[in-house]
C-alpha positions as a Markdown table, in Angstrom:
| # | Residue | x | y | z |
|---|---|---|---|---|
| 1 | Met | -30.3 | 20.8 | 23.8 |
| 2 | Arg | -26.6 | 20.4 | 23.9 |
| 3 | Thr | -26.9 | 16.6 | 24.2 |
| 4 | Glu | -29.3 | 16.5 | 21.2 |
| 5 | Ile | -26.8 | 18.5 | 19.1 |
| 6 | Ser | -24.0 | 16.2 | 20.2 |
| 7 | Arg | -26.0 | 13.1 | 19.2 |
| 8 | Ala | -26.9 | 14.6 | 15.8 |
| 9 | Thr | -23.3 | 15.5 | 15.2 |
| 10 | Ser | -22.2 | 11.9 | 16.0 |
| 11 | Ala | -24.9 | 10.5 | 13.8 |
| 12 | Thr | -23.8 | 12.7 | 10.9 |
| 13 | Phe | -20.2 | 11.8 | 11.4 |
| 14 | Ala | -21.0 | 8.0 | 11.5 |
| 15 | Ala | -23.2 | 8.3 | 8.4 |
| 16 | Asn | -20.3 | 9.8 | 6.4 |
| 17 | Arg | -17.7 | 7.2 | 7.3 |
| 18 | Ala | -16.5 | 4.9 | 4.5 |
| 19 | Gln | -16.8 | 1.2 | 5.0 |
| 20 | Gly | -15.6 | -1.5 | 2.7 |
| 21 | Ala | -15.0 | -5.2 | 2.8 |
| 22 | Val | -13.6 | -7.8 | 0.3 |
| 23 | Arg | -13.6 | -11.5 | 0.9 |
| 24 | Phe | -12.5 | -14.0 | -1.7 |
| 25 | Gly | -10.6 | -17.3 | -2.2 |
| 26 | Val | -8.7 | -18.8 | -5.1 |
| 27 | Arg | -8.6 | -22.5 | -6.1 |
| 28 | Leu | -6.6 | -24.7 | -8.5 |
| 29 | Thr | -8.4 | -25.6 | -11.7 |
| 30 | Asp | -6.5 | -27.8 | -14.2 |
| 31 | Gly | -3.2 | -26.7 | -12.7 |
| 32 | Val | -4.0 | -23.0 | -13.0 |
| 33 | Thr | -5.1 | -20.6 | -10.2 |
| 34 | Arg | -8.6 | -19.2 | -10.6 |
| 35 | Arg | -10.9 | -17.1 | -8.6 |
| 36 | Gly | -13.5 | -18.7 | -6.4 |
| 37 | Asp | -16.2 | -17.0 | -4.4 |
| 38 | Leu | -16.0 | -13.2 | -4.1 |
| 39 | Arg | -17.9 | -10.8 | -1.8 |
| 40 | Glu | -17.5 | -7.1 | -2.0 |
| 41 | Ser | -19.2 | -4.3 | -0.1 |
| 42 | Gly | -18.9 | -0.6 | 0.4 |
| 43 | Ser | -16.1 | 1.4 | -1.2 |
| 44 | Leu | -13.6 | -1.5 | -1.4 |
| 45 | Arg | -13.2 | -3.4 | -4.6 |
| 46 | Val | -10.8 | -6.0 | -6.1 |
| 47 | Arg | -10.0 | -6.6 | -9.7 |
| 48 | Phe | -8.2 | -9.5 | -11.4 |
| 49 | Pro | -6.0 | -8.6 | -14.4 |
| 50 | Ser | -5.2 | -11.3 | -17.0 |
| 51 | Pro | -3.7 | -14.4 | -15.5 |
| 52 | Glu | 0.1 | -14.6 | -15.7 |
| 53 | Gly | 1.2 | -18.2 | -16.2 |
| 54 | Glu | -0.2 | -20.5 | -13.6 |
| 55 | Gly | -0.8 | -17.8 | -11.0 |
| 56 | Leu | -3.3 | -15.0 | -10.5 |
| 57 | Ser | -3.0 | -11.4 | -9.6 |
| 58 | Ala | -5.5 | -9.3 | -7.6 |
| 59 | Val | -5.6 | -5.5 | -7.4 |
| 60 | Phe | -7.4 | -3.7 | -4.6 |
| 61 | Val | -9.1 | -0.3 | -5.2 |
| 62 | Asn | -10.5 | 2.0 | -2.6 |
| 63 | Thr | -13.2 | 4.1 | -4.4 |
| 64 | Ala | -13.5 | 6.3 | -1.3 |
| 65 | Gly | -10.2 | 8.0 | -2.4 |
| 66 | Gly | -8.4 | 7.5 | 0.9 |
| 67 | Ile | -9.0 | 6.7 | 4.5 |
| 68 | Ala | -10.3 | 9.1 | 7.2 |
| 69 | Gly | -11.0 | 8.9 | 10.9 |
| 70 | Gly | -13.8 | 6.4 | 11.7 |
| 71 | Asp | -13.6 | 4.5 | 8.4 |
| 72 | Arg | -13.4 | 0.8 | 8.5 |
| 73 | Phe | -12.0 | -1.7 | 5.9 |
| 74 | Asp | -11.8 | -5.5 | 6.0 |
| 75 | Ile | -9.9 | -7.8 | 3.7 |
| 76 | Asp | -10.1 | -11.6 | 3.9 |
| 77 | Ile | -8.1 | -13.7 | 1.4 |
| 78 | Ala | -7.8 | -17.5 | 1.2 |
| 79 | Ala | -5.3 | -19.2 | -1.1 |
| 80 | Gly | -6.5 | -22.7 | -1.7 |
| 81 | Glu | -4.2 | -25.8 | -1.9 |
| 82 | Gly | -1.5 | -25.5 | -4.5 |
| 83 | Thr | -2.5 | -22.0 | -5.7 |
| 84 | Arg | -0.3 | -19.0 | -6.5 |
| 85 | Leu | -1.8 | -15.5 | -5.7 |
| 86 | Thr | -0.2 | -12.1 | -5.7 |
| 87 | Ala | -2.3 | -9.2 | -4.3 |
| 88 | Thr | -1.4 | -5.5 | -4.4 |
| 89 | Thr | -3.1 | -2.1 | -4.5 |
| 90 | Ala | -3.8 | 0.2 | -7.4 |
| 91 | Ala | -2.0 | 3.1 | -5.7 |
| 92 | Ala | -0.6 | 4.2 | -2.4 |
| 93 | Glu | -3.2 | 4.5 | 0.3 |
| 94 | Lys | -3.6 | 7.9 | 2.0 |
| 95 | Val | -4.7 | 8.2 | 5.6 |
| 96 | Tyr | -6.1 | 11.7 | 6.3 |
| 97 | Arg | -6.4 | 13.7 | 9.4 |
| 98 | Ala | -8.9 | 12.3 | 11.9 |
| 99 | Thr | -11.1 | 14.6 | 14.1 |
| 100 | Gly | -12.8 | 11.6 | 15.9 |
| 101 | Pro | -12.2 | 7.9 | 16.2 |
| 102 | Ala | -9.3 | 6.2 | 14.5 |
| 103 | Ala | -9.7 | 4.4 | 11.1 |
| 104 | Ala | -9.6 | 0.6 | 11.3 |
| 105 | Leu | -8.1 | -1.8 | 8.7 |
| 106 | Asp | -8.3 | -5.6 | 9.3 |
| 107 | Ile | -6.5 | -8.0 | 7.0 |
| 108 | Ala | -6.8 | -11.8 | 7.2 |
| 109 | Leu | -4.6 | -13.9 | 5.0 |
| 110 | Lys | -4.8 | -17.7 | 4.7 |
| 111 | Ala | -2.6 | -20.0 | 2.6 |
| 112 | Glu | -3.4 | -23.7 | 2.4 |
| 113 | Ala | -1.0 | -26.6 | 1.7 |
| 114 | Gly | 1.5 | -26.1 | -1.1 |
| 115 | Ser | 0.1 | -22.6 | -2.0 |
| 116 | His | 2.1 | -19.3 | -2.4 |
| 117 | Leu | 0.5 | -16.0 | -1.3 |
| 118 | Ala | 2.1 | -12.6 | -1.9 |
| 119 | Trp | 0.6 | -9.6 | -0.2 |
| 120 | Leu | 2.4 | -6.6 | -1.7 |
| 121 | Pro | 0.4 | -3.4 | -1.3 |
| 122 | Gln | 1.9 | -0.1 | -2.2 |
| 123 | Glu | 2.8 | 2.5 | 0.4 |
| 124 | Thr | 0.5 | 3.7 | 3.2 |
| 125 | Ile | 0.9 | 7.5 | 3.6 |
| 126 | Leu | -0.1 | 9.1 | 6.9 |
| 127 | Phe | -0.9 | 12.8 | 6.9 |
| 128 | Asp | -0.5 | 15.0 | 9.9 |
| 129 | Arg | -3.0 | 14.0 | 12.7 |
| 130 | Ala | -4.0 | 10.8 | 11.0 |
| 131 | Arg | -5.2 | 8.0 | 13.2 |
| 132 | Ile | -5.3 | 4.4 | 12.1 |
| 133 | Ala | -5.3 | 0.9 | 13.8 |
| 134 | Arg | -4.2 | -1.9 | 11.5 |
| 135 | Arg | -4.4 | -5.6 | 12.2 |
| 136 | Ile | -2.8 | -8.3 | 10.0 |
| 137 | Asp | -3.6 | -12.0 | 10.8 |
| 138 | Ile | -1.8 | -14.7 | 8.8 |
| 139 | Asp | -2.6 | -18.4 | 8.9 |
| 140 | Leu | -0.2 | -20.6 | 6.8 |
| 141 | Ala | -0.2 | -24.3 | 6.3 |
| 142 | Glu | 3.2 | -25.9 | 7.3 |
| 143 | Asn | 4.3 | -26.1 | 3.6 |
| 144 | Ala | 2.7 | -22.9 | 2.3 |
| 145 | Ser | 4.9 | -20.0 | 1.4 |
| 146 | Leu | 4.4 | -16.3 | 1.9 |
| 147 | Leu | 5.9 | -13.0 | 0.7 |
| 148 | Leu | 4.5 | -10.0 | 2.5 |
| 149 | Cys | 5.5 | -6.3 | 2.7 |
| 150 | Glu | 4.2 | -3.2 | 4.2 |
| 151 | Ile | 5.6 | 0.4 | 3.8 |
| 152 | Val | 4.4 | 3.3 | 6.0 |
| 153 | Val | 5.3 | 6.9 | 5.1 |
| 154 | Phe | 4.9 | 9.6 | 7.7 |
| 155 | Gly | 4.1 | 12.6 | 5.6 |
| 156 | Arg | 5.0 | 13.4 | 1.9 |
| 157 | Ala | 8.5 | 14.8 | 2.2 |
| 158 | Ala | 8.6 | 15.6 | -1.5 |
| 159 | Met | 5.6 | 17.9 | -1.0 |
| 160 | Gly | 7.2 | 19.6 | 2.1 |
| 161 | Glu | 4.7 | 17.9 | 4.3 |
| 162 | Thr | 5.5 | 16.3 | 7.7 |
| 163 | Met | 3.5 | 14.2 | 10.2 |
| 164 | Gln | 3.9 | 15.8 | 13.6 |
| 165 | His | 1.0 | 14.3 | 15.6 |
| 166 | Gly | -1.3 | 11.3 | 15.2 |
| 167 | Glu | -1.7 | 7.6 | 16.0 |
| 168 | Phe | -0.5 | 4.5 | 14.3 |
| 169 | Val | -1.1 | 1.1 | 15.8 |
| 170 | Asp | 0.0 | -2.0 | 13.8 |
| 171 | Arg | -0.7 | -5.5 | 15.1 |
| 172 | Trp | 0.7 | -8.6 | 13.3 |
| 173 | Arg | 0.1 | -12.2 | 14.1 |
| 174 | Leu | 1.6 | -15.1 | 12.1 |
| 175 | Arg | 0.6 | -18.7 | 12.6 |
| 176 | Arg | 2.2 | -21.6 | 10.8 |
| 177 | Gly | 0.8 | -25.1 | 10.9 |
| 178 | Gly | -1.6 | -23.8 | 13.6 |
| 179 | Lys | 1.2 | -22.6 | 15.8 |
| 180 | Leu | 1.8 | -18.9 | 16.7 |
| 181 | Val | 5.4 | -18.2 | 15.4 |
| 182 | Phe | 5.4 | -14.4 | 15.4 |
| 183 | Ala | 3.5 | -11.7 | 17.2 |
| 184 | Glu | 4.2 | -8.0 | 17.3 |
| 185 | Thr | 2.3 | -4.8 | 18.0 |
| 186 | Ile | 3.8 | -1.3 | 17.2 |
| 187 | Arg | 2.2 | 1.8 | 18.6 |
| 188 | Leu | 3.2 | 5.4 | 17.7 |
| 189 | Asp | 1.1 | 8.2 | 19.0 |
| 190 | Gly | 1.2 | 11.7 | 20.3 |
| 191 | Asn | 4.1 | 13.7 | 18.9 |
| 192 | Ile | 5.1 | 11.1 | 16.3 |
| 193 | Gly | 7.5 | 13.6 | 14.5 |
| 194 | Glu | 9.6 | 14.0 | 17.7 |
| 195 | Lys | 9.7 | 10.2 | 18.3 |
| 196 | Leu | 10.8 | 9.5 | 14.7 |
| 197 | Ala | 13.6 | 11.9 | 15.2 |
| 198 | Arg | 15.1 | 9.9 | 18.0 |
| 199 | Pro | 18.2 | 7.8 | 17.1 |
| 200 | Ala | 16.8 | 4.7 | 18.7 |
| 201 | Val | 13.5 | 5.0 | 16.7 |
| 202 | Ala | 14.0 | 6.2 | 13.2 |
| 203 | Asn | 16.9 | 8.7 | 13.5 |
| 204 | Gly | 14.9 | 11.3 | 11.5 |
| 205 | Gly | 13.6 | 8.8 | 8.9 |
| 206 | Val | 10.1 | 9.3 | 7.6 |
| 207 | Ala | 9.5 | 5.9 | 6.0 |
| 208 | Ile | 9.6 | 2.5 | 7.5 |
| 209 | Gly | 8.8 | -0.9 | 6.1 |
| 210 | Thr | 8.7 | -4.6 | 6.9 |
| 211 | Ala | 9.1 | -7.7 | 4.6 |
| 212 | Leu | 8.0 | -11.1 | 5.9 |
| 213 | Ile | 9.3 | -14.1 | 4.0 |
| 214 | Val | 8.2 | -17.7 | 4.7 |
| 215 | Pro | 10.1 | -19.9 | 4.5 |
| 216 | Gly | 13.3 | -18.1 | 5.3 |
| 217 | Asp | 16.7 | -19.3 | 6.4 |
| 218 | Glu | 20.4 | -18.3 | 6.6 |
| 219 | Ala | 20.9 | -19.0 | 2.9 |
| 220 | Leu | 18.3 | -16.4 | 2.1 |
| 221 | Leu | 19.9 | -13.9 | 4.5 |
| 222 | Glu | 23.3 | -14.4 | 2.7 |
| 223 | Arg | 21.7 | -13.7 | -0.7 |
| 224 | Ile | 20.3 | -10.5 | 0.6 |
| 225 | Arg | 23.5 | -9.4 | 2.4 |
| 226 | Glu | 25.4 | -9.8 | -0.8 |
| 227 | Ile | 23.7 | -6.7 | -2.1 |
| 228 | Ala | 23.7 | -4.7 | 1.1 |
| 229 | Val | 26.0 | -2.1 | -0.4 |
| 230 | Ser | 23.3 | -1.1 | -2.9 |
| 231 | Phe | 20.8 | -0.1 | -0.2 |
| 232 | Gly | 19.9 | 3.6 | 0.0 |
| 233 | Gly | 18.5 | 3.4 | 3.6 |
| 234 | Glu | 18.9 | 1.2 | 6.6 |
| 235 | Val | 18.0 | -2.4 | 6.2 |
| 236 | Gly | 18.3 | -5.2 | 8.8 |
| 237 | Ile | 17.3 | -8.8 | 8.2 |
| 238 | Ser | 17.2 | -11.9 | 10.4 |
| 239 | Ala | 15.6 | -15.4 | 10.4 |
| 240 | Trp | 14.1 | -17.5 | 13.1 |
| 241 | Asn | 11.2 | -20.0 | 13.6 |
| 242 | Gly | 11.5 | -20.9 | 9.9 |
| 243 | Phe | 10.8 | -17.4 | 8.4 |
| 244 | Ala | 12.8 | -14.3 | 7.6 |
| 245 | Met | 12.0 | -10.7 | 8.3 |
| 246 | Ala | 13.6 | -7.5 | 6.9 |
| 247 | Arg | 13.2 | -4.1 | 8.5 |
| 248 | Phe | 13.6 | -0.9 | 6.5 |
| 249 | Cys | 14.0 | 2.8 | 7.5 |
| 250 | Ala | 14.8 | 5.7 | 5.1 |
| 251 | Gln | 14.8 | 9.4 | 4.9 |
| 252 | Asp | 12.3 | 9.3 | 2.0 |
| 253 | Ala | 9.7 | 6.9 | 0.6 |
| 254 | Ala | 11.4 | 6.5 | -2.8 |
| 255 | Arg | 14.6 | 5.3 | -1.3 |
| 256 | Leu | 12.8 | 2.8 | 0.9 |
| 257 | Arg | 10.7 | 1.5 | -1.9 |
| 258 | Ala | 13.8 | 0.9 | -4.0 |
| 259 | Asp | 15.4 | -1.1 | -1.1 |
| 260 | Met | 12.2 | -3.1 | -0.6 |
| 261 | Met | 12.0 | -4.0 | -4.3 |
| 262 | Thr | 15.6 | -5.2 | -4.2 |
| 263 | Val | 14.9 | -7.5 | -1.2 |
| 264 | Leu | 11.7 | -8.8 | -2.7 |
| 265 | Cys | 13.3 | -9.7 | -5.9 |
| 266 | Arg | 16.1 | -11.6 | -4.1 |
| 267 | Ala | 13.5 | -13.4 | -1.9 |
| 268 | Ser | 11.4 | -14.7 | -4.7 |
| 269 | Ala | 11.8 | -15.5 | -8.4 |
| 270 | Ala | 8.3 | -14.4 | -9.1 |
| 271 | Pro | 8.1 | -10.9 | -10.7 |
| 272 | Leu | 6.8 | -7.9 | -8.7 |
| 273 | Pro | 3.3 | -6.6 | -9.6 |
| 274 | Arg | 3.4 | -4.5 | -12.7 |
| 275 | Leu | 1.9 | -1.6 | -10.7 |
| 276 | Trp | 5.1 | -1.5 | -8.6 |
| 277 | Leu | 7.1 | -0.8 | -11.7 |
| 278 | Asn | 5.2 | 2.3 | -12.9 |
C-alpha cells in the first residue's frame, strides 16, 4: 500500500511540473534580420517587438509564472549569417522552493559567420530552498560576436528575504570556430547563505553576475576600467582566448544591475533592451 501511495504521489508531482521549450532561428532578408522557423511548446513563449533598425529583438515569457522543482525549460537560438539578434526576458525569473527534483534550464546559443547575438535576460531570483541546474552551451563562428550576461540573486533583500539552503548548479561551455575556449561549472548547495558570507566566496553579497563579451581584448578592458570608480559593487574583468569576461558581486540586486548595465554599454554600441530600462 505504501508503495502504491508513493507512486501515486510521484505521478501527481510529475503531472504538475511545468515544461516549456522554444527553438527558433533568424536570417538576413534584404539586409534586415527577420525571424525564421519557430517552435514553441508548454509554458515558454517568445515574442518579437517591432524591428529596430537592421536587427531584431526577442522577448521570452514564462506563462507558468516562475520555476519550481522538477520543471524543465529548453531554449535553442540560432543567429544566421550576418544577422543581429538581441534576446531578453519580460521580467526577472523566480525560482521557488523545491520539495523534490531540481528544476532544469538548458540554453543553446549559436551564431554563424558575421552575426551578432546578445543574450541579456533579466535577473534570476532564487528563493530559500530553491534547486536549479542551468546549462548554457554557446557555439560561435570565428568572426561572430556575442554579448551575454546572467545575474543571479539569492533572495530578495528588499523584501527581507534570504536564501539559506538550496542548490544552484551553473554549467557554461563556449566554443569558437569549433574549438572549446571556455568551460566552467559552478556549484553552490547545502547552506548557501553561510557560503556566500565567506570572504573568499561573496563576502556577504547576495547578487552575483557574469558578462561574456566576444571578441574581447585589452582595449576593451581599458575602456571598462576607466569607469571603475562608478561601480557600486565589486567588478573584476579579464580577457584571454579572444574574449573578455566580467564578474560581478554586490550586496543587493539593484547595485549589481546598475554595474552590469554600465559594463554592457561600454562593451557594445547597441542599446540595451527597453525592458532593462523600465
